C-alpha positions in Angstrom: 24.7 7.4 12.1 25.6 5.2 9.2 26.0 6.7 5.7 25.1 5.0 2.6 27.8 5.2 -0.1 26.8 5.0 -3.7 28.8 4.4 -6.9 28.3 6.3 -10.2 26.2 3.4 -11.5 24.0 3.4 -8.4 23.6 7.2 -8.5 22.5 7.0 -12.2 19.9 4.4 -11.3 18.8 6.3 -8.2 18.4 9.6 -10.2 17.1 7.9 -13.3 19.8 9.3 -15.6 22.6 7.8 -17.7 26.0 7.1 -16.1 27.7 9.5 -18.5 25.4 12.3 -17.3 26.5 11.6 -13.7 30.1 12.1 -14.8 29.2 15.3 -16.7 27.4 16.6 -13.6 30.4 15.7 -11.4 32.8 17.5 -13.8 30.6 20.6 -13.7 30.3 20.3 -9.9 26.5 20.0 -10.1 26.3 16.9 -7.9 27.6 16.6 -4.3 30.4 14.0 -4.5 33.7 12.9 -3.0 36.9 12.0 -4.8 38.8 9.3 -3.0 41.9 7.9 -4.8 40.5 9.2 -8.1 37.2 7.3 -7.5 34.0 9.3 -7.5 31.6 8.3 -4.6 28.4 9.8 -3.3 26.4 9.6 -0.1 22.7 9.0 -0.4 22.1 11.5 2.3 23.9 14.3 0.4 22.0 13.4 -2.8 18.7 13.5 -1.0 19.5 17.0 0.4 20.6 18.1 -3.1 17.4 16.8 -4.7 15.2 18.4 -2.1 17.0 21.7 -2.6 16.6 21.5 -6.3 12.9 20.7 -6.0 12.4 23.5 -3.5 14.2 26.1 -5.7 12.0 25.2 -8.7 8.8 26.0 -6.8 
């Protein structure tokens, strides 16, 4: 299984939010992310699960 790795800019576009909001959400631990050598990265799969859980919890 191949994982899709996304950058902060790609996550912002994917979620339809500003890059600075992505950093705020990372700092508050509101988005699933990884820190590798001080670089924030994301997997598309973990963001999809996170978004689905958010949507489900709002119903």
